[in-house]
C-alpha positions in Angstrom: 37.3 40.1 38.7 40.9 39.6 37.4 42.4 36.4 36.1 45.3 34.4 37.3 47.1 31.5 35.8 50.2 29.3 36.5 52.0 26.2 35.2 54.9 24.1 36.0 56.7 21.5 34.1 58.1 18.5 36.2 61.6 17.4 35.1 61.7 19.3 31.8 61.4 22.7 30.3 59.1 24.4 27.7 58.2 27.6 26.0 56.6 29.1 29.1 56.5 32.4 27.5 54.2 31.2 24.7 52.2 29.0 27.2 51.6 31.7 29.6 50.7 34.2 26.9 48.1 31.8 25.6 46.6 31.3 29.0 46.5 34.8 29.9 45.1 36.0 26.5 42.3 33.6 27.1 41.5 35.4 30.4 41.5 38.9 28.8 37.8 39.2 29.6 38.5 39.1 33.3 40.9 42.0 33.2 41.9 44.2 30.3 43.8 46.9 32.1 47.2 45.3 32.5 48.9 41.9 32.1 51.9 40.6 34.0 54.2 37.5 33.8 56.6 35.9 36.2 58.7 33.5 34.2 61.3 31.1 35.5 64.3 30.2 33.3 67.5 28.3 34.0 69.8 30.2 36.5 73.2 30.8 35.1 75.5 30.4 38.1 75.3 33.2 40.5 74.3 35.8 37.8 71.4 37.9 39.0 68.7 39.1 36.7 67.2 42.4 37.5 64.0 43.6 35.8 63.3 47.3 36.5 61.5 50.3 35.2 62.3 54.1 35.6 58.9 55.5 34.6 55.3 54.6 34.0 54.0 53.9 30.4 51.7 56.9 30.6 54.5 59.3 31.7 56.1 58.9 28.3 53.2 60.6 26.7 53.4 64.0 28.6 56.3 65.6 26.7 59.9 65.5 25.5 61.4 66.4 28.9 60.4 63.1 30.4 62.4 61.2 27.8 65.5 63.1 29.0 64.5 62.4 32.7 64.3 58.7 31.9 67.8 58.6 30.4 69.1 60.4 33.5 67.3 57.9 35.8 68.9 55.0 34.0 72.3 56.6 34.2 71.9 57.0 37.9 70.9 53.3 38.2 74.1 52.3 36.4 76.1 54.6 38.8 74.6 53.3 41.9 75.1 49.7 40.7 78.8 50.4 40.2 79.0 52.1 43.6 77.7 49.0 45.3 80.1 46.8 43.5 77.8 45.2 41.0 79.0 44.6 37.6 76.5 44.8 34.6 77.2 41.8 32.5 74.5 42.4 30.0 71.7 45.0 29.5 68.6 44.9 27.3 66.1 47.6 26.7 62.6 46.1 26.6 60.9 49.5 26.3 62.2 53.1 26.7 61.3 52.9 30.4 61.8 49.2 31.3 65.0 47.2 31.2 66.6 43.9 31.9 70.1 43.7 33.4 72.2 40.7 34.3 74.5 41.4 37.3 77.5 40.0 38.9 76.8 40.9 42.5 77.4 39.0 45.7 76.3 41.7 48.1 73.0 42.4 50.1 70.0 42.2 47.7 67.8 44.3 50.1 70.5 47.0 50.1 70.7 46.9 46.3 66.9 47.2 45.9 66.5 50.0 48.4 69.3 52.0 46.9 68.1 51.7 43.3 64.4 52.4 44.3 65.4 55.5 46.1 65.8 57.1 42.6 62.8 59.0 41.6 60.6 56.9 39.3 62.7 53.7 39.7 61.2 50.3 40.7 62.8 46.9 40.7 60.1 44.5 39.4 62.2 41.4 40.2 65.6 40.4 41.3 66.6 36.8 41.1 68.6 34.0 39.5 65.8 32.4 37.5 62.9 34.8 37.8 62.1 37.4 35.3 59.0 39.5 36.0 57.4 41.5 33.3 54.3 43.6 33.5 52.8 46.6 31.7 49.4 48.0 30.4 47.4 46.1 27.8 46.5 42.5 27.1 48.8 39.4 27.1 49.4 39.6 23.4 50.4 43.1 23.5 52.7 42.8 26.6 54.2 39.5 25.4 55.0 41.0 22.1 56.4 44.3 23.5 58.7 42.3 25.7 59.4 39.4 23.3 58.4 36.8 25.8 57.4 34.0 23.3 60.3 31.6 23.1 61.2 32.0 26.8 62.3 28.6 27.7 61.8 27.7 31.4 60.3 25.3 34.0 57.3 27.3 35.3 55.6 30.6 35.5 52.6 32.5 36.7 50.6 35.5 35.4 47.8 37.9 35.9 45.1 39.9 33.9 44.0 42.9 35.9 40.7 44.8 36.2 41.5 47.7 38.4 38.9 48.3 41.1 40.6 50.2 44.0 44.0 51.3 42.8 45.5 53.0 39.8 45.9 51.6 36.2 49.6 51.7 36.1 52.6 49.3 36.1 53.2 49.9 39.8 49.7 48.4 40.6 49.9 45.5 38.2 50.6 41.9 39.2 52.8 39.9 39.7 54.6 41.2 42.7 58.1 40.2 43.7 58.3 39.1 47.4 61.1 41.6 48.2 63.9 41.0 49.3 63.8 37.3 48.4 65.2 36.1 45.1 62.9 34.2 42.9 59.6 34.5 44.8 56.5 36.0 43.1 52.8 36.3 43.7 49.6 36.8 41.9 46.2 37.2 43.3 42.5 37.4 42.6 40.2 38.7 45.4 40.1 41.4 48.0 41.8 41.7 51.4 39.8 43.5 54.0 42.7 43.9 56.4 45.1 45.3 54.0 45.9 48.5 55.7 46.3 46.9 59.1 48.5 44.2 57.7 50.5 46.8 55.7 51.2 49.1 58.6 52.3 46.1 60.7 54.8 44.9 58.1 56.1 48.5 57.4 56.9 48.7 61.1 59.0 45.6 60.6 61.0 47.3 57.9 59.3 46.1 54.8 58.4 48.4 51.8 55.4 48.7 49.6 55.5 50.1 46.0 51.7 50.4 45.5 48.4 50.7 47.1 47.2 47.3 45.7 46.0 44.9 48.3 47.7 42.0 46.4 51.1 43.4 47.2 50.4 42.5 50.9 50.4 38.8 50.1 53.9 39.0 48.6 55.3 41.1 51.4 53.4 38.9 54.1 55.1 35.7 52.7 58.5 37.4 52.6 58.2 38.3 56.1 57.2 34.9 57.2 60.1 33.3 55.3 62.5 36.0 56.6 61.6 34.6 60.1 62.4 31.1 58.9 59.1 29.6 57.8 58.9 27.3 54.9 56.8 28.5 52.0 53.9 26.0 52.4 53.8 26.8 56.2 53.7 30.6 55.4 50.8 30.0 52.9 48.9 27.9 55.6 49.3 30.8 58.1 47.9 33.2 55.4 44.6 31.4 55.3 44.0 32.4 59.0 45.8 35.7 59.1 44.6 37.4 55.8 41.0 38.5 55.8 38.8 38.6 52.8 38.1 36.5 49.8 41.1 35.4 47.8 42.9 32.9 45.7 46.6 33.3 45.0 49.4 31.6 43.3 53.0 31.9 44.4 56.2 30.7 42.7 59.7 30.1 43.9 62.9 29.0 42.1 61.7 25.3 42.1 57.9 25.2 43.0 54.5 26.5 42.4 51.8 26.8 45.0 48.2 27.9 45.5 46.1 29.0 48.4 42.4 29.5 48.6 40.5 31.2 51.4 37.9 29.3 53.5 34.9 30.9 51.7 36.3 29.8 48.4 34.4 32.6 46.6 37.2 33.2 44.0 37.5 30.5 41.3 40.5 28.2 40.6 40.5 25.2 38.2 43.4 22.7 38.4 44.8 20.2 35.9 47.5 17.8 37.2 49.4 15.1 35.5 52.7 13.3 36.2 54.8 15.9 34.3 52.6 19.1 34.1 50.4 21.1 36.4 48.3 24.0 35.2 46.0 26.4 37.2 43.7 29.2 36.2 40.7 31.2 37.1 38.8 29.4 34.3 39.2 26.2 32.4 39.4 27.9 29.1 42.9 29.1 30.0 44.2 25.6 30.7 42.6 24.3 27.4 44.5 27.0 25.6 47.6 24.9 26.1 45.9 21.5 26.3 43.4 21.6 23.5 42.6 17.8 23.8 40.2 16.2 26.4 41.5 16.7 30.0 40.1 16.3 33.5 40.1 19.3 35.7 38.8 19.9 39.3 38.3 22.7 41.7 40.6 22.8 44.9 38.7 22.9 48.2 38.0 25.9 50.4 40.9 26.7 52.7 43.3 24.5 50.6 47.0 25.1 50.2 49.0 23.0 47.7 52.7 23.3 46.5 54.1 21.4 43.5 57.9 20.9 43.0 59.6 20.7 39.6 
C-alpha cells in the first residue's frame, strides 16, 4: 500500500513543510504506521545540517533508565564530532531522542556518519546542506506538529506514509532514506523489490551500509553506489528500471532536482501535475488537490518511465 508524494517549485520557494504535510495527510489511509519528510531548504554556505536520532520512539516507554542512556548517547555524539574536528554551530532538540545539528565540518562525510552510527542506538537520518529528513511514527499531522515542520520554507520535498508489511514499525524502517554518503540525496518508494537480499549483499560487499531490513532502502543505496561510480542521477535511475526486480514507483530528490521512476509493469500508482513553475506527484490525485484545490489537469506517467525536474 503506502503513499508517496513530492513537489518542486521552479525558480521560487514556498512553505513546503505545510504543503507536504497536507499532501501526506491526505494519503494517511494508504499508510498509518509512520510518516516521513525530506525537505529542501536554502543552504547556508558550507554549513552541514545533520538530523539524527539516538533511540526509537517506543524505547522511551520502557523505563527511566533509557532516558539516562539517551542523554549519554547524545553526549557521545558531541564528543565524537569534536574528535573529528566538527564544530556544532547550533543544536535543536526535536524530541527527547531526535535532534537537529548544524555543523562546520569540511571532512569526509562517510567517515563522520560511520563514526557516529557506531554509537549504540544512533542513526543519522540525513546529512546535507539543504536536506532535512524527518520521520517518526504516526500520521503527517502528528509528525509535522511534533517536529514543527509547517513554516519550513524551501524549494522542494518528498514524503511517505507507510503501511508496514515486511519490516518493523519503527523509525529505522520508515521512509524517506538518505542516500548515504551523498549530501542532499533522498528516496521514497511504494512497492516491493523481489531481489532485495541479492542486491543488498552485493552492495554491502562494495562497502555500503544498511540501517534497516526495509527493501526501499536498497533503492537509496543503489543510487548512491551508481553516483559514487560517476553516473548522473537520471542515468542511475534508468539503470534501476532494468536492475531492480519487482513492482515499484519511487521518487528521488537532490539539492536541485526531483525525479520519479516507474517499473515496466506500472502496477504502483503515480499521478503527476506539471506547470511552468510547479510540479507535484503523488500516489493519488487527492494529495495534489490538497495543495491545488482549483481545477487542474493530471496524468499518469507511463510504464518504465524516468523523469527528472530541475528547480
